[in-house]
C-alpha positions in Angstrom: -0.2 -0.2 -0.2 1.5 3.4 -1.1 1.7 6.6 1.0 -1.3 7.7 -0.6 -3.4 4.9 0.0 -2.1 4.5 3.6 -3.2 8.3 4.1 -6.7 7.7 2.5 -7.2 4.6 4.8 -6.1 6.4 7.7 -8.6 9.0 7.0 -11.2 6.6 6.4 -10.6 5.2 9.8 -10.8 8.7 11.7 -13.9 9.6 9.4 -16.0 6.2 10.7 -14.5 6.8 14.2 -16.0 10.2 14.4 -19.6 8.7 13.5 -20.0 11.4 10.5 -23.9 11.3 10.8 -23.4 12.6 14.4 -21.8 15.5 13.0 -23.9 16.2 10.4 -26.6 16.6 13.1 -24.6 19.1 14.7 -23.7 21.3 12.1 -27.8 21.1 10.9 -28.5 22.1 14.6 -26.2 25.0 14.5 -27.4 26.4 11.4 -31.1 25.6 12.2 -30.7 27.8 15.6 -28.6 30.6 14.2 -31.0 31.0 11.4 -33.9 31.2 14.0 -32.3 33.8 15.9 -32.2 36.1 12.6 -35.1 38.5 12.7 -34.2 40.8 9.7 -32.2 40.4 6.7 -29.4 43.0 7.9 -28.5 40.7 10.9 -27.0 38.3 8.2 -23.3 40.1 8.3 -19.9 38.8 8.3 -20.1 38.6 12.1 -23.3 36.2 11.6 -20.7 34.1 9.7 -18.0 34.2 12.1 -20.2 33.3 15.2 -21.9 30.6 12.8 -18.6 28.9 12.1 -17.0 28.9 15.4 -20.4 27.3 16.5 -19.8 24.7 13.9 -16.4 23.4 14.5 -16.6 23.8 18.3 -19.7 21.8 18.1 -18.0 19.2 15.6 -15.0 18.9 17.5 -17.1 18.0 20.7 -19.2 15.9 19.0 -15.9 14.1 17.9 -15.1 13.5 21.7 -18.2 12.7 22.7 -18.8 9.8 20.4 -14.7 8.8 20.7 -15.0 8.6 24.4 -18.3 6.0 24.0 -16.7 4.2 21.5 -13.8 3.5 24.0 -15.9 2.9 27.3 -18.0 0.6 25.3 -15.4 -1.6 23.1 -16.7 -4.7 24.6 -20.2 -3.8 23.8 -19.7 -2.9 20.4 -18.0 -6.2 19.6 -21.3 -7.8 19.8 -23.7 -4.5 18.5 -21.2 -2.9 16.2 -18.2 -5.0 15.7 -17.8 -2.8 12.1 -16.3 0.1 14.0 -12.7 1.0 13.8 -12.2 0.5 17.3 -13.9 -3.0 17.9 -12.8 -4.0 14.5 -9.1 -3.6 15.2 -8.5 -1.1 12.5 -7.9 1.7 15.2 -5.5 1.2 18.4 -6.8 2.2 21.5 -4.1 4.7 21.9 -4.8 6.2 18.7 -8.5 6.7 19.8 -7.6 8.2 22.9 -5.3 10.6 21.6 -8.2 11.7 18.7 -10.2 11.9 21.5 -8.6 14.5 23.9 -7.1 16.2 20.9 -11.0 17.0 19.8 -12.3 18.2 23.3 -8.9 20.5 23.2 -9.9 22.0 20.1 -13.5 22.9 21.2 -12.5 24.3 24.2 -9.9 26.1 22.5 -12.5 27.5 19.9 -14.7 28.8 22.5 -11.6 30.7 24.2 -10.9 32.3 20.6 -14.4 33.6 20.4 -14.9 34.5 24.0 -18.4 33.2 24.1 -19.8 32.5 27.3 -22.9 31.0 25.7 -20.8 28.7 23.5 -18.7 27.7 26.0 -21.7 26.9 28.5 -23.6 25.1 26.0 -20.2 22.7 24.8 -19.2 22.4 28.5 -22.3 21.0 29.7 -22.1 18.9 26.3 -18.7 17.5 27.7 -20.0 17.1 30.9 -22.8 15.0 30.2 -21.4 13.0 27.0 -18.5 12.0 29.8 -21.3 11.2 32.4 -23.5 9.0 29.9 -20.1 6.8 28.7 -17.8 6.8 31.7 -17.9 3.9 34.2 -15.7 4.6 37.0 -18.2 6.1 39.9 -21.5 5.0 40.6 -23.4 7.8 39.7 -22.1 7.9 36.0 -22.4 5.4 33.2 -25.7 7.2 32.6 -26.6 5.0 29.8 -27.6 2.2 32.0 -30.7 3.8 32.9 -33.1 4.9 30.7 -34.0 8.1 32.5 -30.7 9.5 32.3 -30.3 8.4 28.9 -32.9 10.4 28.2 -31.7 13.3 29.9 -28.6 13.3 27.8 -30.4 13.1 24.8 -32.2 15.9 25.5 -29.9 18.3 26.7 -27.3 17.7 23.8 -30.1 17.7 20.9 -32.4 19.8 22.1 -31.8 21.9 25.4 -28.5 23.2 26.7 -26.6 22.7 23.6 -28.9 23.9 21.3 -29.8 26.9 23.2 -26.0 27.7 23.4 -25.8 28.0 19.8 -28.9 30.1 19.5 -27.5 32.7 22.6 -24.0 32.7 21.0 -25.9 33.8 17.6 -28.4 36.3 19.5 -25.8 37.7 21.3 -24.1 38.8 18.4 -27.2 40.2 16.5 -28.7 42.2 20.0 -25.4 42.8 21.5 -26.5 40.6 24.6 -29.6 41.3 24.8 -31.2 37.7 24.2 -35.3 37.0 24.3 -36.3 33.6 23.3 -39.3 33.6 20.8 -42.5 31.3 20.4 -40.5 30.0 17.4 -37.6 29.0 19.4 -39.9 27.4 22.0 -41.6 25.7 19.4 -38.5 24.3 18.2 -37.1 23.4 21.4 -40.6 21.3 21.5 -40.0 19.6 18.4 -36.3 18.8 19.4 -37.2 17.7 22.4 -39.9 14.9 21.2 -37.1 13.8 18.7 -34.3 13.3 21.3 -36.5 11.1 23.5 -37.6 8.9 20.6 -33.7 8.9 19.1 -32.6 7.8 22.6 -35.0 5.2 23.3 -35.4 3.7 19.5 -31.5 3.5 19.9 -31.7 0.1 22.5 -33.9 -1.4 20.4 -31.6 -3.2 18.0 -28.5 -3.4 20.9 -31.0 -5.4 23.4 -28.7 -8.2 23.2 -25.3 -6.8 23.7 -26.8 -4.5 26.4 -28.3 -7.3 28.5 -25.3 -9.2 28.2 -23.2 -6.3 30.2 -25.9 -5.5 32.6 -27.4 -2.4 30.8 -31.1 -2.3 31.8 -32.7 -0.1 28.8 -36.4 0.8 28.8 -36.3 -1.4 25.2 -34.9 -4.6 27.1 -37.6 -4.0 30.0 -40.5 -3.4 28.0 -39.7 -5.6 25.0 -38.6 -4.4 21.0 -42.2 -4.1 19.5 -43.8 -2.4 22.7 -41.1 0.2 22.2 -41.0 0.4 18.7 -44.9 1.4 18.4 -44.3 3.5 21.6 -41.9 5.7 19.9 -43.2 5.9 16.6 -47.0 6.8 18.3 -44.9 9.5 20.3 -43.1 11.1 17.3 -46.7 11.0 15.2 -48.5 12.9 18.1 -45.7 15.3 18.2 -46.2 15.8 14.2 -49.8 16.1 15.0 -49.8 19.0 17.2 -47.3 20.7 15.1 -49.9 20.6 12.3 -52.7 22.1 14.6 -50.0 24.6 15.8 -49.4 25.7 12.1 -53.1 25.9 11.4 -53.2 28.6 14.4 -50.4 30.6 12.4 -51.2 34.2 11.4 -48.6 34.2 8.5 -49.6 32.3 5.7 -45.9 31.5 5.1 -45.8 29.6 8.2 -49.1 27.7 8.1 -48.2 26.2 4.8 -45.0 25.4 5.8 -45.4 24.1 9.2 -48.7 22.0 8.3 -47.6 20.7 4.6 -44.1 19.8 5.8 -45.1 17.9 9.5 -48.0 16.2 7.2 -45.3 15.0 5.1 -43.3 14.0 7.5 -46.1 12.2 9.6 -47.0 10.3 6.7 -43.8 9.0 5.7 -43.1 7.9 9.3 -46.1 6.2 9.1 -45.4 4.3 6.0 -42.1 3.5 6.9 -43.1 1.9 10.2 -45.8 -0.4 8.5 -42.7 -1.9 6.7 -40.6 -2.8 9.6 -40.1 -6.5 10.4 -40.2 -6.2 14.1 -38.4 -9.8 14.3 -35.5 -8.6 12.3 -32.9 -6.7 14.1 -31.6 -5.3 10.6 -34.9 -4.4 9.8 -35.3 -2.5 13.1 -31.9 -0.9 12.8 -32.5 0.4 9.5 -35.9 1.9 10.8 -33.2 4.0 13.2 -31.1 4.7 10.7 -34.1 6.2 8.9 -34.9 8.1 11.8 -31.5 9.5 12.5 -28.6 9.0 9.6 -28.0 7.7 6.2 -27.6 4.3 5.1 -24.6 4.8 2.9 -21.3 6.8 2.5 -22.2 10.5 3.9 -20.7 11.9 0.9 -20.1 8.8 -1.5 -23.3 7.2 -2.7 -26.0 10.4 -1.9 -27.4 11.3 1.3 -30.9 10.6 2.2 -33.2 12.8 3.8 -34.0 11.6 7.3 -36.8 12.7 9.9 -34.3 14.4 12.3 -32.5 15.9 9.7 -35.6 17.1 8.0 -36.5 18.7 10.9 -33.4 20.7 11.3 -34.0 22.0 8.2 -38.0 22.4 8.4 -37.8 24.5 11.5 -36.0 27.6 10.3 -37.3 27.1 6.4 -39.9 29.8 7.1 -37.1 32.1 7.4 -35.2 31.0 4.7 -38.3 31.7 2.3 -38.8 35.2 4.0 -35.5 36.5 3.3 -35.2 34.5 -0.5 -38.7 36.7 -1.0 -36.5 39.9 0.0 -33.5 39.0 -2.3 -35.6 38.4 -4.8 -37.4 41.7 -5.0 -36.9 43.7 -7.9 -38.9 46.6 -7.3 -36.4 48.8 -5.6 -38.3 48.7 -1.9 -35.8 48.5 0.8 -35.3 44.7 1.8 -34.2 45.8 5.2 -37.6 47.5 5.8 -39.0 46.0 9.0 -42.7 46.6 8.6 -42.5 44.6 5.3 -40.9 41.7 7.4 -43.1 41.5 10.0 -46.0 41.3 7.8 -44.3 37.8 6.6 -42.9 37.1 9.6 
């Protein structure tokens, strides 16, 4: 194997070790919450882009730390549940995994120090703490993944509360100069991501029941059974889509009404059709449903990224704002695109 092929192989190993689907969710989380923070076109400035990039790279490095630390702690479990990962497969040494994980955490905190943003630091520091607590097995109160409620607490904070709120306030501070007021739109975003976080962390354990039980991890899926857990998650997410449609129907904004109702109607129908096709006796079929909820089936950049529900929700939440911005950018009648009165009519 030549030097170029060796370098490509090493990059492929690091790429898979970093769990790219999770990194993609982090990028989408930053972009979604940042756009929600925008109130007018003039807010999208060079400073806005700088703050978004700080959050993106800080979040990606922290995501690599959390995923890497989890794989280091779960290497024996992954030999059963996920034997194709680089660490249990022997493609990556334990020392190399530890070095990559530590460097990622250092890089993340270095970015927050350079940005001098307390919201970004607090969000990523909370993620560091709960991500460590989720996987570490050195103290009685740690290893949160062993218990359903602490596992849910981890996912809620990492995908719906503390970390996304840190991204939001990081960007909002730059726009408003330190004045942050949570809008109803942002509270709605938190509620939808809250539900998705619960569904994802509970659904994740369904195909992993065998390995978890062998290592004393009593997930909710192992306690109530895979079928009940599966349909509970589907119905919980379906009800959330229904509530989102009802909220959209009450909106005074035509754009908001159409985007919210049609978007969540399509997602809800897609969820139901996909769930009905799952063979609940097949671990691979259940795993593919989890992939559908959360990530992609194939190479992230190689064979076509399929749009899945969690990614789609990140895209849908700020979509109305993108429509409004596009309206301004395509205005050819000479009106001032920064006119706040026109914006409020669409908003």
